[in-house]
C-alpha positions as CSV (number, residue, x, y, z in Angstrom):
1,M,63.9,63.0,22.6
2,A,64.4,66.0,20.4
3,I,66.8,68.8,21.7
4,E,66.8,72.3,20.4
5,I,69.9,74.3,21.1
6,R,70.4,78.0,20.5
7,R,73.7,79.8,21.1
8,L,74.6,83.5,21.0
9,I,78.3,84.2,21.2
10,V,79.6,87.6,22.0
11,N,83.0,89.1,22.8
12,K,83.8,91.2,26.0
13,D,83.1,94.5,24.3
14,E,79.6,93.3,23.1
15,L,79.0,91.9,26.6
16,K,79.9,95.3,28.0
17,Q,77.2,96.9,25.8
18,I,74.6,94.2,26.7
19,S,75.4,94.8,30.4
20,N,75.3,98.5,30.0
21,D,71.8,98.3,28.4
22,F,70.6,96.0,31.2
23,I,72.0,98.1,34.0
24,A,70.7,101.4,32.4
25,S,67.2,99.8,32.2
26,G,67.0,99.5,36.0
27,E,66.3,95.8,35.8
28,S,69.5,94.7,37.5
29,D,70.0,94.5,41.3
30,G,72.7,97.1,41.2
31,P,72.9,100.8,40.8
32,T,71.8,102.5,37.5
33,G,74.4,104.2,35.4
34,I,76.9,103.6,32.6
35,V,79.2,100.6,32.6
36,V,82.8,101.9,32.2
37,D,84.7,98.7,32.8
38,L,84.1,95.0,32.9
39,K,86.5,92.4,34.3
40,V,86.3,88.6,34.8
41,I,86.0,87.5,38.4
42,K,85.5,83.8,37.8
43,K,85.1,81.7,34.7
44,D,83.2,78.8,36.4
45,P,80.7,79.7,37.5
46,I,80.9,82.8,35.4
47,S,80.9,86.2,37.0
48,F,82.1,89.7,36.1
49,L,82.9,92.8,38.1
50,V,81.5,95.9,36.4
51,Q,82.4,99.5,37.3
52,I,79.2,101.7,37.0
53,K,79.4,105.4,36.6
54,T,76.4,106.7,38.4
55,S,74.6,110.0,37.8
56,D,76.6,111.7,40.6
57,D,79.9,110.8,38.8
58,Q,80.8,108.1,41.3
59,Q,82.2,104.8,40.1
60,T,80.5,101.9,41.9
61,P,81.6,98.3,41.5
62,F,78.9,95.7,40.9
63,S,79.1,92.0,40.4
64,L,77.2,90.3,37.6
65,D,76.7,86.6,38.3
66,E,75.3,84.0,35.9
67,G,71.7,84.8,36.9
68,Q,72.1,88.5,36.2
69,L,73.9,87.8,32.9
70,V,71.1,85.5,31.8
71,L,68.6,88.3,32.5
72,A,70.8,90.7,30.5
73,F,70.9,88.4,27.5
74,I,67.1,87.8,27.7
75,R,66.6,91.6,27.6
76,Y,69.1,91.8,24.6
77,C,67.2,89.1,22.8
78,A,63.8,90.8,23.4
79,T,65.3,94.1,22.1
80,K,66.7,92.4,19.0
81,K,63.6,90.3,18.5
82,I,65.4,87.0,19.0
83,P,63.0,84.3,20.2
84,V,63.6,82.9,23.6
85,S,61.6,80.0,24.9
86,R,60.3,80.5,28.5
87,S,60.8,76.8,29.2
88,A,64.4,76.6,27.8
89,T,67.3,76.0,30.2
90,K,69.5,79.2,29.9
91,T,73.2,79.4,30.8
92,V,76.1,81.7,30.2
93,N,79.6,80.3,29.9
94,F,83.0,81.0,28.3
95,T,83.8,79.3,25.0
96,D,87.1,77.7,24.3
97,K,88.0,80.9,22.3
98,D,87.4,83.1,25.4
99,M,84.2,84.4,24.1
100,I,80.9,84.5,26.1
101,A,78.1,82.2,25.1
102,F,74.4,82.4,26.0
103,D,73.0,78.9,25.6
104,M,69.3,78.0,25.4
105,L,68.5,74.3,25.6
106,L,65.0,73.0,25.0
107,Q,64.2,69.3,25.3
108,S,60.9,67.8,24.1
109,T,59.6,64.3,23.8
110,I,58.5,63.0,20.4
């Protein structure tokens, strides 16, 4: 069995920008606005609490779980023209260096 693995690794500032673009696009389940803060809630399963500044200058907390983070990374990849297989298993985790990794795993039979 052949396995293709792709991994994008970002730091928390880069994840903040990816999350900001995702939330500003209106594709998230939360309010639209600008991400002003991003904090780790849990490392396993991964989740973050973001503070979103909405158009009426209110700061609203919103939780990004792994599913929302995967969607944010897929949007980032589409914007940057990074190929993403539809059938790949996609996960978001912390690395041992406290970075955030977006993994895409595609298995095929030979």
